[in-house]
Each structure stands twice: as C-alpha cells, then as structure tokens.
LOZA-378607 format. One record per atom (N, C-alpha, C): residue in three letters; atom name; x, y, z. Coordinates in pm, whole numbers. Layout:
! LOZA-378607
PT  res  atom       X       Y       Z
PT  ala    CA       X       Y       Z
...
This chain:
! LOZA-378607
PT  res  atom       X       Y       Z
PT  unk     N    5971   13878   13690
PT  unk    CA    5907   13865   13563
PT  unk     C    5759   13895   13577
PT  unk     N    5706   13944   13471
PT  unk    CA    5562   13969   13473
PT  unk     C    5489   13843   13431
PT  unk     N    5362   13835   13461
PT  unk    CA    5281   13718   13428
PT  unk     C    5274   13698   13276
PT  unk     N    5277   13803   13199
PT  unk    CA    5266   13791   13054
PT  unk     C    5393   13731   12992
PT  unk     N    5509   13751   13052
PT  unk    CA    5635   13705   12996
PT  unk     C    5664   13559   13030
PT  unk     N    5588   13500   13121
PT  unk    CA    5613   13362   13161
PT  unk     C    5560   13265   13057
PT  unk     N    5639   13161   13039
PT  unk    CA    5595   13054   12950
PT  unk     C    5512   12955   13030
PT  unk     N    5437   12870   12962
PT  unk    CA    5358   12770   13036
PT  unk     C    5447   12679   13123
PT  unk     N    5564   12650   13076
PT  unk    CA    5655   12564   13154
PT  unk     C    5695   12633   13283
PT  unk     N    5722   12763   13275
PT  unk    CA    5759   12837   13396
PT  unk     C    5643   12840   13495
PT  unk     N    5525   12860   13446
PT  unk    CA    5408   12864   13534
PT  unk     C    5387   12730   13603
PT  unk     N    5402   12621   13525
PT  unk    CA    5388   12488   13583
PT  unk     C    5496   12463   13688
PT  unk     N    5617   12507   13658
PT  unk    CA    5729   12485   13750
PT  unk     C    5706   12560   13882
PT  unk     N    5660   12682   13873
PT  unk    CA    5633   12761   13995
PT  unk     C    5525   12696   14081
PT  unk     N    5431   12628   14019
PT  unk    CA    5322   12568   14093
PT  unk     C    5363   12440   14167
PT  unk     N    5478   12385   14131
PT  unk    CA    5524   12260   14194
PT  unk     C    5573   12285   14337
PT  unk     N    5563   12184   14423
PT  unk    CA    5623   12194   14555
PT  unk     C    5776   12187   14542
PT  unk     N    5846   12227   14643
PT  unk    CA    5991   12240   14639
PT  unk     C    6060   12107   14605
PT  unk     N    6017   11997   14664
PT  unk    CA    6083   11869   14637
PT  unk     C    6067   11827   14490
PT  unk     N    5953   11857   14430
PT  unk    CA    5934   11826   14289
PT  unk     C    6014   11920   14200
PT  unk     N    6030   12046   14245
PT  unk    CA    6113   12140   14169
PT  unk     C    6257   12089   14164
PT  unk     N    6307   12045   14279
PT  unk    CA    6444   11993   14284
PT  unk     C    6456   11868   14197
PT  unk     N    6357   11782   14204
PT  unk    CA    6357   11661   14123
PT  unk     C    6359   11695   13974
PT  unk     N    6277   11790   13933
PT  unk    CA    6272   11831   13792
PT  unk     C    6405   11893   13749
PT  unk     N    6462   11975   13836
PT  unk    CA    6591   12037   13803
PT  unk     C    6701   11932   13786
PT  unk     N    6700   11831   13873
PT  unk    CA    6801   11724   13863
PT  unk     C    6783   11646   13732
PT  unk     N    6658   11619   13695
PT  unk    CA    6633   11548   13570
PT  unk     C    6684   11629   13451
PT  unk     N    6657   11760   13454
PT  unk    CA    6705   11846   13346
PT  unk     C    6857   11851   13342
PT  unk     N    6918   11851   13458
PT  unk    CA    7064   11853   13465
PT  unk     C    7123   11724   13407
PT  unk     N    7059   11612   13436
PT  unk    CA    7106   11484   13381
PT  unk     C    7094   11485   13229
PT  unk     N    6985   11535   13178
PT  unk    CA    6967   11543   13033
PT  unk     C    7075   11633   12972
PT  unk     N    7100   11746   13037
PT  unk    CA    7201   11839   12986
PT  unk     C    7340   11775   12988
PT  unk     N    7375   11706   13096
PT  unk    CA    7505   11640   13104
PT  unk     C    7518   11529   13001
PT  unk     N    7411   11456   12981
PT  unk    CA    7412   11348   12881
PT  unk     C    7435   11404   12742
PT  unk     N    7365   11509   12709
PT  unk    CA    7382   11572   12578
PT  unk     C    7524   11628   12562
PT  unk     N    7576   11688   12668
PT  unk    CA    7713   11742   12663
PT  unk     C    7814   11629   12642
PT  unk     N    7798   11521   12716
PT  unk    CA    7888   11407   12704
PT  unk     C    7883   11349   12562
PT  unk     N    7763   11333   12508
PT  unk    CA    7748   11280   12372
PT  unk     C    7814   11372   12270
PT  unk     N    7801   11501   12290
PT  unk    CA    7863   11598   12199
PT  unk     C    8014   11585   12202
PT  unk     N    8071   11574   12321
PT  unk    CA    8216   11562   12334
PT  unk     C    8264   11432   12270
PT  unk     N    8195   11323   12292
PT  unk    CA    8234   11194   12235
PT  unk     C    8226   11199   12083
PT  unk     N    8120   11255   12029
PT  unk    CA    8107   11264   11883
PT  unk     C    8215   11354   11824
PT  unk     N    8247   11463   11893
PT  unk    CA    8351   11553   11844
PT  unk     C    8487   11484   11845
PT  unk     N    8516   11412   11953
PT  unk    CA    8644   11341   11961
PT  unk     C    8652   11233   11854
PT  unk     N    8543   11164   11831
PT  unk    CA    8541   11060   11728
PT  unk     C    8567   11122   11591
PT  unk     N    8505   11235   11566
PT  unk    CA    8524   11303   11437
PT  unk     C    8671   11344   11420
PT  unk     N    8733   11394   11527
PT  unk    CA    8874   11435   11519
PT  unk     C    8962   11315   11488
PT  unk     N    8939   11202   11556
PT  unk    CA    9020   11084   11532
PT  unk     C    8997   11027   11392
PT  unk     N    8876   11036   11342
PT  unk    CA    8849   10991   11205
PT  unk     C    8925   11078   11106
PT  unk     N    8925   11208   11128
PT  unk    CA    8997   11298   11039
PT  unk     C    9147   11273   11045
PT  unk     N    9198   11247   11166
PT  unk    CA    9341   11216   11180
PT  unk     C    9373   11086   11108
PT  unk     N    9287   10987   11122
PT  unk    CA    9307   10860   11052
PT  unk     C    9306   10877   10902
PT  unk     N    9214   10960   10852
PT  unk    CA    9207   10987   10708
PT  unk     C    9335   11056   10660
PT  unk     N    9384   11150   10739
PT  unk    CA    9506   11221   10702
PT  unk     C    9626   11126   10699
PT  unk     N    9634   11037   10796
PT  unk    CA    9743   10939   10800
PT  unk     C    9732   10844   10681
PT  unk     N    9611   10802   10650
PT  unk    CA    9590   10713   10535
PT  unk     C    9631   10783   10405
PT  unk     N    9593   10908   10389
PT  unk    CA    9631   10982   10269
PT  unk     C    9783   10995   10258
PT  unk     N    9847   11021   10371
PT  unk    CA    9992   11030   10373
PT  unk     C   10054   10897   10333
PT  unk     N    9999   10788   10386
PT  unk    CA   10050   10655   10351
PT  unk     C   10035   10626   10203
PT  unk     N    9923   10664   10145
PT  unk    CA    9901   10643   10002
PT  unk     C   10002   10723    9920
PT  unk     N   10027   10846    9961
PT  unk    CA   10125   10929    9889
PT  unk     C   10265   10871    9899
PT  unk     N   10302   10826   10019
PT  unk    CA   10435   10767   10037
PT  unk     C   10447   10640    9955
PT  unk     N   10345   10558    9956
PT  unk    CA   10347   10434    9879
PT  unk     C   10361   10463    9730
PT  unk     N   10291   10564    9682
PT  unk    CA   10300   10602    9540
PT  unk     C   10441   10649    9506
PT  unk     N   10501   10727    9596
PT  unk    CA   10637   10775    9573
PT  unk     C   10737   10660    9571
PT  unk     N   10719   10564    9661
PT  unk    CA   10809   10448    9666
PT  unk     C   10795   10366    9539
PT  unk     N   10671   10343    9495
PT  unk    CA   10650   10268    9372
PT  unk     C   10712   10341    9253
PT  unk     N   10697   10473    9252
PT  unk    CA   10752   10553    9143
PT  unk     C   10904   10543    9143
PT  unk     N   10964   10552    9262
PT  unk    CA   11109   10546    9271
PT  unk     C   11161   10407    9234
PT  unk     N   11093   10302    9279
PT  unk    CA   11140   10167    9247
PT  unk     C   11116   10133    9101
PT  unk     N   11010   10184    9043
PT  unk    CA   10984   10156    8901
PT  unk     C   11086   10228    8813
PT  unk     N   11128   10347    8850
PT  unk    CA   11230   10417    8770
PT  unk     C   11365   10349    8787
PT  unk     N   11396   10298    8905
PT  unk    CA   11521   10225    8927
PT  unk     C   11519   10094    8850
PT  unk     N   11406   10025    8852
PT  unk    CA   11392    9898    8780
PT  unk     C   11404    9920    8630
PT  unk     N   11344   10024    8579
PT  unk    CA   11351   10050    8435
PT  unk     C   11492   10088    8395
PT  unk     N   11567   10154    8481
PT  unk    CA   11706   10188    8450
PT  unk     C   11792   10063    8443
PT  unk     N   11771    9970    8535
PT  unk    CA   11850    9847    8532
PT  unk     C   11811    9760    8414
PT  unk     N   11685    9761    8373
PT  unk    CA   11641    9682    8258
PT  unk     C   11702    9737    8129
PT  unk     N   11715    9868    8119
PT  unk    CA   11774    9926    7999
PT  unk     C   11925    9908    7998
PT  unk     N   11987    9901    8112
PT  unk    CA   12131    9882    8118
PT  unk     C   12168    9736    8092
PT  unk     N   12087    9643    8133
PT  unk    CA   12118    9500    8118
PT  unk     C   12127    9458    7972
PT  unk     N   12040    9496    7882
PT  unk    CA   12053    9454    7742
PT  unk     C   12180    9506    7678
PT  unk     N   12227    9622    7715
PT  unk    CA   12351    9675    7659
PT  unk     C   12467    9585    7696
PT  unk     N   12470    9541    7821
PT  unk    CA   12578    9453    7865
PT  unk     C   12568    9319    7796
PT  unk     N   12449    9269    7777
PT  unk    CA   12432    9140    7713
PT  unk     C   12464    9149    7565
PT  unk     N   12444    9262    7503
PT  unk    CA   12469    9278    7361
PT  unk     C   12618    9290    7331
PT  unk     N   12698    9323    7427
PT  unk    CA   12842    9338    7404
PT  unk     C   12900    9202    7369
PT  unk     N   12987    9201    7269
PT  unk    CA   13047    9075    7226
PT  unk     C   13156    9036    7325
PT  unk     N   13164    8908    7353
PT  unk    CA   13272    8865    7442
PT  unk     C   13407    8882    7373
PT  unk     N   13506    8909    7454
PT  unk    CA   13640    8927    7399
PT  unk     C   13693    8792    7353
PT  unk     N   13772    8796    7246
PT  unk    CA   13832    8673    7195
PT  unk     C   13945    8631    7287
PT  unk     N   13970    8501    7289
PT  unk    CA   14081    8451    7370
PT  unk     C   14211    8496    7304
PT  unk     N   14305    8521    7389
PT  unk    CA   14434    8559    7328
PT  unk     C   14490    8441    7248
PT  unk     N   14551    8474    7142
PT  unk    CA   14606    8370    7055
PT  unk     C   14719    8299    7128
PT  unk     N   14724    8168    7108
PT  unk    CA   14830    8092    7171
PT  unk     C   14959    8113    7092
PT  unk     N   15064    8135    7165
PT  unk    CA   15195    8151    7101
PT  unk     C   15248    8011    7072
PT  unk     N   15302    7998    6959
PT  unk    CA   15361    7866    6930
PT  unk     C   15476    7839    7026
PT  unk     N   15475    7725    7081
PT  unk    CA   15579    7692    7176
PT  unk     C   15706    7654    7100
PT  unk     N   15812    7696    7150
PT  unk    CA   15941    7666    7086
PT  unk     C   15986    7528    7127
PT  unk     N   16002    7440    7028
PT  unk    CA   16047    7306    7056
PT  unk     C   16194    7293    7028
PT  unk     N   16261    7227    7112
PT  unk    CA   16406    7215    7095
PT  unk     C   16443    7082    7044
C-alpha cells in the first residue's frame, strides 16, 4: 500500500511493537466473535418467536373452527328438541270391556 492510501488506524497499527499488534488483533477478534454470537442468538430468537406466533395463529384458527362446529351442532339439537316436545303424547289404548260371566 502507498502512504496516501493508509488510514490513521493502519499507520498507528504499523507503529506498534509485535506483541501489542497481536494483543490488538486478539481484542478485535473477541469483539468480532461477540458480535457474531449476538447476531446468531438474536436471529434464532426471532425464528422461534415467528414459529410461536405461527403456532398461536393456528391454535386460534382451530379453536374458532371447533367453536363454529359445536355451535352449529348445538343449534341443530336446540331446534330439534322443541319439535319433539311439541308432539302430543299418544292416547292410551281404550280398555276393552271385560266379559263377565
């Protein structure tokens, strides 16, 4: 690289002794690994949140369908019950006169 293309950070880094260069590189590596780890954790958390939301939405839909099915079954039985109750009971068969001897 030419002197004009170097950034101030590069110039400072070149001026450091070897042990400090290694120390600085290790610090930068730790920062990079920490940021990478945090990114992965946040991404995984976001995926699990989205999966949880999808499962919750599915549960709400299933619950709505069950309520709809049970309410239609309940309304059918309620409409059928009054018809049965409204039917007149059958009269008792007439007693035949017993033949007395």
